[in-house]
Phi, psi and omega in degrees: 000051183302328185296327178298320179293324177298320177301321178304311180294320181292319178299318177300319181293329177290324179284342181247140180289346181284160173294158178301118180301342178301339178252002179288158182300124178082358186275164179229157181264127174257122178230175177201159171218195185291346183262322184192172163285157172221145173240121184051039176084355179262124185293147182232124166270113185273109182246092188243153175240153184274139177218133179248104181300331183285351177259014173220090186282051183211087185306331179297335180267350173303317181295321180299312181293317179296324175294324176293321175299313176300316182297338180278003178100358176290139171252006180208164179221137177263131186233113165287148171243127193257103184307307186295335179291334183258345191235102179282339184203159181303133179078359181250127182220148181229120174237038181243168175056236182289357178249014185279084181288338173297317175299316180301315181290327176296320180296315179302319180296315180297331181268000177074025179261131170291153180235132167260108183278129185231083187271007181080230017292336177259131182241345184067264171056019180053035176247157185307126182071011184063025180094350173292144171295144185295330182294345178296335179296338185273355180274145173289155176091157186277136174290163181055045177208181181272016177307139186298316181298314180293320179302314180298321183290313184286331176293327176295314179300306181294329179296335179267326184273318183307317179297330176293312179299318184300320183282354178251019181282157176301325182290353174241018177090012182255199185261344190284116185255342179205157185232116183267117176267140181052195183201120178044051187269087187229354181234136187056044188283154179227106185297323181295322177300308180300323179291322181290328173302318179289319180296324178296320179293314180298319181295333180274002178099008177289117181233003172284166179302140177265130185235170175212147176257101179285136189263341202227158174267187172079214188265007180288159185297134170237004173058033175267342179203166179082184181304135179084359183297147178261173181284317182229095176282138177243177184234138171266139180211128174234075195294335180254008171071205191226019180266089184286354178289338184232075188291345178266348186269074178295142182280191184264007183305143182295315174073008178243119180295137181257155176284129178252340176219139182284340182261012179224162180289162174282129190235113174271081192295317171229111175243141189299125176230023182169200180198147169286150187266074186295336187244017174058038175278343184097149189284340173297323175294324176293327175293324176293317178305319187246036187279192186305322179297312177304315182298316180299313187289311189279315184293319182288324174300321182294318180298312190270321185285327180256342182075021179301141172232005173235128186223140171230105185269123187248106008244155167277316176220126184272309176089203191236129172271075184287168182058223179253038177288331190290140164283126197288338192273347185239327193222166174244203185300309181293136171240036180308322174068006184069027188283170180295326174253122187286169178305327179270015172074025178266151183266146188233174174302332173293328175298317179299320180291322174301319181294316179303314181281323180294318175301318182298307186295327182266359177259313187275092188303320183301344180293344183286343180219101182222156173232158177302142181222159176301134181267146173304145182265122179282143177295332179249119180295352175290355177247136184253138177227147167219153185218154171224157177217151178279122185291344181269315185260342185077002181302135182248145180232122183239122175274133178232121177201184174280150176300322174262109185296347183268350184288155178246019182292156177247111184232129171247134182204191178233148172259140173266097194246116173269096181273168174301341183249012177136173181259136188222154167262110189249119178289139175218157179219133173239106186253102178075209180282088186216159174205149181228149171246107179261147187239143177220152178067043186243131176276094182274094189062237176268011182255167173241109177272114177286307171193164172207145171262004164270156178266152180272126168279296178191173175208151180223166170247120182232117176053048178078009182234137175277135174238123183231142178242120175242154185207166176199173180293145182305130177087353179274148178292144178226146175217143177223133182239127179240150184258128177223145179290334175216168186294124180274171174272129183240122174241121175274109185273333182201142178090178182251102180228129178259131181242141176217148181230131181200129174057036180091354183254124168266120180249129175245128181239142188193168170248132180295113180201123180060225182224107174271151180227133183229130177248122179242130184217166179082191176063032172079008177240160175300155175300150180229125173258114182256120179254115186249107188235186174264175174307317185290316181290329177295326180289349178276356181264147175231133175255126184232140176270141174226173176292349177251020180099171184290150175232162176244139176232139179230135165115343180271162179284343174199141171240119187268317179196164178213153177217140175262118182240101184064240179257022187236137170266119178262109189249136170253113188213161177246152172226138174256358176198161175294130186198169176281157174230134180232136180230138176249098187205158182279059187215169177240357181224163182217139171227141181228126179065028180082002181245138177290134178256125176291126182226160173233153177279132184262171174295341175280355183084001180271176172251131185236128178215194179224151181234145177283157174273185184284156171285154179294153182243136177240121180256145181287153171283152178264106184229183176055048179290147173238161189225152175208131180269147174248106183296144182297127178062034185301156179292198185106182183275172176098356179283137182239135176296129179260100185225013181287142180247358178227159180212150176286344181290135177290349179263108184273148186289159179286324178226157175255153004287168174296130182240020177291132186296324182295329180294344178247018174082013180252104194252346188232146166070211187276146178230134176266139175239140178226113180244136181240139180211162177269124184286152174251342185087354179252012178295134184244319185217137169263117183254119186237141169238133178218147175244122190236341196086165185304142180072006181277162181210168172215152184239148187229134174232151177228118185051041178082353179271129181286125182261333181141190184218167178207160175280141182280168175289157188235186183302325182296346180272002185271321185210115358289158185297127177272120182289350183224057182288143173054047183284133172220132178248128189234118180291139176274119181300138183297132179086357182290324183251148181242130182304133176088348179261155181287134175247149179237123178258128182236133181225132174253118181245127176276132171255110185277004180121171188258147178301152171284182180226047189301322181266012181052051186235117183292335177299317179288307185299318185263017173304130186284171172234142179116201180285130177265332179183149178220129178229128174261104183290134180098001180216135176257009185289138175294150179249126172263128191248147166234155181221142176222131184221206187292151170287157182292342183203159179229054178064221182297341181281343170087188188281348187252014184276322188227163175251212187254017176297148179302321180295327178289318183292325183263007172082020176298332181283354185266156173305139188099289169072008179075186181262173174102005179275142180216180179296143183295142177284161176294324181225127174254142180289158178304149182125218186250123175237140180248139178229144182211151173210171175234150178209156181246134178258129178238083184264145183294140179294151179071021180234151171250103181249121176267122187250140175231164175249124185243125172271129184243175180084186182289127182297129183281156171241003183249003174201157175228160188231124167271131188253115178247129176237114184052034178091351179271127178280102185263014170141178182232119174277117188257008178065233181282001181270354173210162181276357188284125176242334180256136178236122184286133179243097190286152170302141186102313165283314170285149178226189177290312176253132191225147175243122179252123182232135174247136164255111185257122178252110186252137175264353174224175176301139183255112181258124177080016177080197186282007177097174183292133182213144180211161172276141179224152177272119180262352179180146184211116181223138162287125198237151170259008182290150177287127180235000000 
């Protein structure tokens, strides 16, 4: 249905005053039908992974992560754009430095990755406010609706971002292939709002297909029809949920993306590729929950059972919720997510499985257009099959798994398979939580694959010869049948492979073990080098595009790019250990990282050499600490009189004046309050209510005497409204107050971040932060309040880097840090203490070393630590309130000379400082990355 896609482009040109980008210089036409997207008429299986630029505050590392995503077989990347990250105040926007999304899109384009642009306005993403700027809470009217105040605000955001996205569309020669409006918008929906988001995009020149990620089943909106409908509605699915404590207990989730429109492709817009750590099990447990077995069973089922050809895997790389980015109720600083690429940018077994599946989906072109087909019948009903076929080529794709995806049974049986080339009895085995996609009737380069019970990784043509990699689980039987008009010559170069020829079929039988090599030649077809491996050996291969066609590389820990220059393959690759490197390319020489590699020609026709591993890394010890105390409620500038009697929040305060920090423009981190009243001498208890979000706390002083601390109110206090959230009662010490004299009440309230707005509900979204009410029992004297919080910006680090601690406002967290530092005391009083040291990094050149900060010893419950590296807030160590002990310190934030500063907030006396802490190496690779 190519004509439908042409209508899409024409309609976009009518809605935009600009000429149709399909005719612009360097532009391409994006169309779609019920099977897939197409670019210039060529079908595309969009295999994309999610990446959040705002969770990696080092633009030089964006390319590294995107290269790793591409190397895993992804041909696309999904990108949320974070409104609050760019906008510290209404009408104020920053798209420079770590917020330079134009640079981000250029990198994606240079790497040949398609982009699904996801500008919200609401993104959720377990980030503070769901990506909304905190100042949005101060506007009247409901967010995610057609309310006039909200409309003006989001139009301003999109009016600045949409033109950037527009000039990077595929239709203008860029990478953006689809534009996602809103996010999981299924509750409290407003059709006029959804339509206006699309109208704003079209008016800005967005002409690629508009998509949406529907979150829910049932009768909730999915935007497939009616007012506000999008062109390609997609489905979000997290089938095994988020309980990382039980990684083997898969839930009952369906896990199969459903078709929402007959005229568009099936789109798995957000498919589970990790999990948030709701129960503090740690992200390694989340990686186990969503590991290779899960990926095999659910991803392959999704491809074949639903016929999806558009995928967005959440997350490919999670990153770090640095500064005050975290949404407090679901996550802590790390947003590793149990992803295929760890927070420290290391590759995992999940990465290997993505590569195995990604190479297949982007290599085997007939997969882009399939219809349901009769499935082969297994001899044993304990094996489940489903099938699809390409209506043009006849190629068949068969899913094989257990009927119950949770079972761990080991079943071997046969399929009665009517392939395009004949009917066969095909042996299969499903051992535990496994699934396979088997292919029949496929023109594999110049070969004819009749069927195989091994899976296809990829294949290339090198110097007139087909090279194909097939694989299966270690120890499992494998068979591959190829069609030849006459008996070909078969040479087994390595491994144990039995060959037989009958009736035009060459059958190869083997056991998957290591890497077997078979060379087939003659019989009127180009030579074929068949590489038969295990899951593990298949993952050692890398497919790279060059100007002379694709090449294969085996043996490096990562292969980033390759170019054929004369008779030389110029390879950019990483090694994590000394190992061999093998290349299948039309060359006679090899260089890696700018150095010539001595190679020899193998019997397989490849070049084989060896590469060194990384040099050892020595990190400095953290010594020579200095200290500085922050007196509670200290003087200085920035105090604002708190005298408001009304608030935009639907949650009204217990006492007046309104003491919500957002109402006074203080949106991030900690806020100091100072209240003065005339004492009567009969005060007995100071009763405080504060709302902080999960894991938040507040500390209370009276006339400089520390009274204690309490946990703040959380999201559960928002709906229904809790009249007494975050209650703490603090006894007034006898004799502390004198009748007739002024008393000063000081409170430090932590803001752990803002609630999301997933249900488009202002009670949830606009839940306040800060003091909800203060009553001094035994006194009716009015309290006059002042409040001091975060500055609106922190230079290049932006609005979410710091809160309202005195040290943050006066730059103690920055290199230099001012005067007044001295040797740490043996015991620091409750409150805020600052510690700092300096260290020098001497890392080997040509290496990618990931450095972390590790807190050791028994996790404390009486203090927490804000971690500043060269002024960048790289997270909050919460001791026993979260499982996180390691904090990633990325290159770009780290330099050769570094200042490490801690702001320690202690609820009891702090003995010996923040505890044992050291620098650790989280990854070390000799690298081909650009540095």
